[in-house]
C-alpha distance (Angstrom), angle and dihedral (degrees) to the residues before:
residue distance angle dihedral
X1 . . .
X2 3.80 . .
X3 3.82 114.9 .
X4 3.74 116.8 -105.9
X5 3.83 124.3 -130.6
X6 3.75 132.3 -163.5
X7 3.78 121.7 -129.8
X8 3.81 94.3 -91.7
X9 3.87 91.7 51.9
X10 3.72 92.7 47.6
X11 3.77 90.3 50.7
X12 3.76 89.2 50.7
X13 3.81 92.0 51.2
X14 3.79 91.3 48.1
X15 3.81 89.5 50.8
X16 3.81 93.1 52.0
X17 3.86 91.2 47.6
X18 3.74 88.9 50.9
X19 3.77 91.8 49.4
X20 3.80 92.5 45.7
X21 3.75 89.4 56.6
X22 3.80 91.8 69.5
X23 3.83 92.0 67.2
X24 3.77 111.3 174.4
X25 3.79 91.6 8.7
X26 3.81 91.3 68.7
X27 3.92 96.1 93.2
X28 3.75 90.5 51.3
X29 3.80 93.2 47.0
X30 3.81 88.8 47.6
X31 3.77 90.8 54.4
X32 3.86 89.8 49.2
X33 3.80 92.5 47.6
X34 3.82 91.5 47.1
X35 3.80 89.7 63.9
X36 3.77 88.2 68.4
X37 3.80 90.3 65.1
X38 3.82 89.2 77.3
X39 3.74 91.2 61.0
X40 3.78 94.1 51.9
X41 3.81 89.5 45.5
X42 3.77 93.7 52.8
X43 3.76 91.2 48.0
X44 3.79 92.8 46.7
X45 3.79 88.7 -125.7
X46 3.81 98.3 150.2
X47 3.71 98.0 169.6
X48 3.82 90.5 51.2
X49 3.81 89.4 46.5
X50 3.80 91.4 51.8
X51 3.84 91.6 50.8
X52 3.73 91.0 49.2
X53 3.85 89.6 49.9
X54 3.82 88.7 52.4
X55 3.80 90.4 57.0
X56 3.90 92.1 46.9
X57 3.82 95.6 51.4
X58 3.83 90.4 42.3
X59 3.79 87.6 56.2
X60 3.83 95.3 45.0
X61 3.82 109.7 14.0
X62 3.91 92.2 160.9
X63 3.76 95.2 63.9
X64 3.82 107.4 90.8
X65 3.79 92.0 -163.7
X66 3.72 93.0 73.2
X67 3.79 93.3 49.0
X68 3.76 92.0 46.7
X69 3.82 94.7 47.1
X70 3.77 93.0 44.5
X71 3.78 93.9 49.6
X72 3.79 89.4 47.7
X73 3.81 92.6 54.2
X74 3.78 92.1 49.6
X75 3.77 100.2 41.3
X76 3.78 97.4 39.5
X77 3.81 113.0 19.7
X78 3.83 100.2 32.9
X79 3.80 93.4 38.9
X80 3.91 91.5 49.9
X81 3.73 93.2 46.8
X82 3.77 93.8 52.2
X83 3.74 92.1 43.5
X84 3.81 91.2 55.3
X85 3.76 96.6 41.5
X86 3.82 104.5 120.8
X87 3.82 92.3 -168.4
X88 3.83 88.6 70.0
X89 3.80 126.7 77.8
X90 3.76 115.2 -107.8
X91 3.80 92.7 -106.9
X92 3.72 91.2 49.8
X93 3.83 91.1 51.5
X94 3.76 90.7 50.6
X95 3.82 94.4 47.3
X96 3.79 93.9 44.6
X97 3.86 90.9 48.1
X98 3.78 89.9 54.5
X99 3.80 94.1 42.4
X100 3.87 93.5 53.9
X101 3.77 91.5 47.4
X102 3.77 89.8 51.4
X103 3.82 89.9 50.0
X104 3.77 90.7 51.5
X105 3.76 91.5 49.3
X106 3.90 90.8 49.0
X107 3.86 87.1 54.4
X108 3.88 90.5 50.2
X109 3.87 88.8 51.1
X110 3.84 93.8 47.9
X111 3.85 89.1 47.7
X112 3.78 90.7 51.1
X113 3.82 91.0 49.4
X114 3.84 89.0 51.6
X115 3.81 93.9 44.1
X116 3.82 106.2 28.4
X117 3.86 94.1 166.2
X118 3.87 92.9 56.4
X119 3.78 110.0 106.5
X120 3.80 97.1 -175.4
X121 3.84 93.5 63.9
X122 3.80 90.0 54.1
X123 3.76 93.5 47.6
X124 3.76 93.2 47.2
X125 3.74 90.0 51.5
X126 3.84 89.7 51.6
X127 3.84 90.0 48.8
X128 3.77 90.2 54.0
X129 3.82 92.0 57.6
X130 3.75 93.9 44.1
X131 3.88 94.3 49.5
X132 3.85 109.7 113.4
X133 3.85 88.9 -148.3
X134 3.76 93.2 60.1
X135 3.78 129.3 40.1
X136 3.88 111.2 -50.8
X137 3.76 113.7 -138.5
X138 3.73 110.0 162.0
X139 3.90 97.4 173.3
X140 3.80 86.1 57.3
X141 3.81 90.4 49.6
X142 3.81 89.6 52.3
X143 3.76 90.6 52.5
X144 3.80 94.9 50.4
X145 3.82 91.7 46.3
X146 3.84 89.7 50.1
X147 3.74 90.5 51.9
X148 3.86 87.6 57.2
X149 3.79 89.4 56.0
X150 3.82 93.9 43.3
X151 3.77 102.2 43.7
X152 3.86 107.2 31.3
X153 3.75 136.6 64.2
X154 3.78 105.0 -123.1
X155 3.75 138.2 177.7
X156 3.80 119.2 -109.7
X157 3.83 89.8 -110.9
X158 3.85 91.8 53.3
X159 3.79 92.4 46.0
X160 3.80 91.2 53.7
X161 3.92 89.7 48.6
X162 3.76 91.2 52.6
X163 3.79 92.6 46.0
X164 3.78 89.8 51.7
X165 3.78 88.6 54.4
X166 3.81 90.3 47.4
X167 3.84 87.7 53.1
X168 3.80 92.6 49.5
X169 3.81 90.8 50.8
X170 3.74 94.8 43.1
X171 3.75 96.9 52.3
X172 3.84 88.0 59.1
X173 3.78 94.0 57.9
X174 3.77 117.4 90.4
X175 3.75 111.1 -122.4
X176 3.79 94.7 22.4
X177 3.77 95.8 85.0
X178 3.80 96.7 110.3
X179 3.82 93.7 47.4
X180 3.84 89.0 46.7
X181 3.74 90.2 49.8
X182 3.80 93.0 50.5
X183 3.75 91.6 51.0
X184 3.78 93.8 44.4
X185 3.88 91.2 50.3
X186 3.79 91.5 50.2
X187 3.81 94.0 48.4
X188 3.76 91.7 46.9
X189 3.78 96.1 47.6
X190 3.85 91.3 46.5
X191 3.78 91.2 61.5
X192 3.80 112.4 11.6
X193 3.76 96.1 168.1
X194 3.79 94.9 46.0
X195 3.87 97.2 44.6
X196 3.82 108.7 126.2
X197 3.80 119.8 -128.7
X198 3.79 91.0 -108.4
X199 3.71 91.3 60.1
X200 3.77 93.8 46.2
X201 3.85 91.3 50.5
X202 3.84 91.3 46.7
X203 3.81 92.8 49.6
X204 3.80 90.7 47.4
X205 3.79 93.1 48.6
X206 3.72 93.5 46.7
X207 3.81 92.8 50.7
X208 3.84 86.7 59.0
X209 3.82 94.8 49.8
X210 3.85 115.3 109.0
X211 3.85 90.8 -136.6
X212 3.78 92.7 59.2
X213 3.81 127.7 87.7
X214 3.83 104.7 -155.7
X215 3.86 113.7 -147.1
X216 3.05 85.2 -137.5
X217 3.79 114.8 -35.5
X218 3.76 114.7 -107.6
X219 3.86 110.9 -122.7
X220 3.87 114.9 -103.2
X221 3.84 89.1 -128.2
X222 3.86 88.8 57.7
X223 3.78 95.1 46.2
X224 3.79 95.3 49.7
X225 3.84 103.9 23.5
X226 3.76 93.7 -129.7
X227 3.78 141.7 20.9
X228 3.82 91.8 -112.0
X229 3.80 92.6 54.2
X230 3.83 90.2 46.8
X231 3.84 90.7 52.3
X232 3.83 91.2 47.6
X233 3.75 97.9 48.1
X234 3.77 97.3 38.9
X235 3.89 90.6 49.7
X236 3.80 88.3 54.8
X237 3.83 89.8 46.8
X238 3.87 90.9 55.0
X239 3.82 92.4 48.1
X240 3.80 92.7 53.4
X241 3.82 108.0 113.2
X242 3.84 92.0 -140.1
X243 3.88 103.4 118.6
X244 3.84 93.5 -165.1
X245 3.78 99.0 64.0
X246 3.89 112.5 103.5
X247 3.84 109.1 -110.6
X248 3.82 100.1 167.2
X249 3.84 108.6 143.8
X250 3.79 95.1 -4.0
X251 3.78 93.9 113.1
X252 3.81 92.1 48.8
X253 3.80 90.1 49.1
X254 3.84 91.1 53.4
X255 3.73 90.3 50.3
X256 3.77 90.6 49.9
X257 3.83 89.5 51.3
X258 3.85 88.3 56.6
X259 3.82 96.7 -106.5
């Protein structure tokens, strides 16, 4: 028996058939259609913008640029506009904010499915969920970054960059302190001279955490190179407004260093 379709489904199939008829002209048509996004953006017509984006990615699904730009419009511009809309009730603003972020994330996911070898789309999706002005979800960030390592062929330098980002996400997740410490220690020891200050601070803070079993702890002098540098970097670390960074014992350590 042939499948049945409602009116909306039939219209969708007709649209796809119409688009397919353009063949090699589809990328050019997608570029033309994408110009219309500016009009919807200027008019704050987010529903219209999303519909136009659907047409664009249907025309040229293997162009990561359209997926990335579209997801950015939805998760950032549309979400921010709804969140700041004084004409809406507080609960409506909150719900709308979350909904547009979810729509943007869904576009990222579809873009990744269509372009599984594109690293940037995955990293931009991870950046969305680690943005303090959106909805923080560090476990989700870890999963996205791990998919980059599992699914893609990457250079050693890129692998290290992604593992550093994993470490920074992991140390912010309660209960993951030991795993974060082990990763931070491995990354530090693999390139002591090139270790960024954020990694040094994270390693130091994790070594002080009561949930971490150091193996053994790396001396502060070795991590920072000097007492003065330790005081300088740890002071900046404590002043950071990020509430999710581990800070247990850092103040006491600074006092012991004569800060």
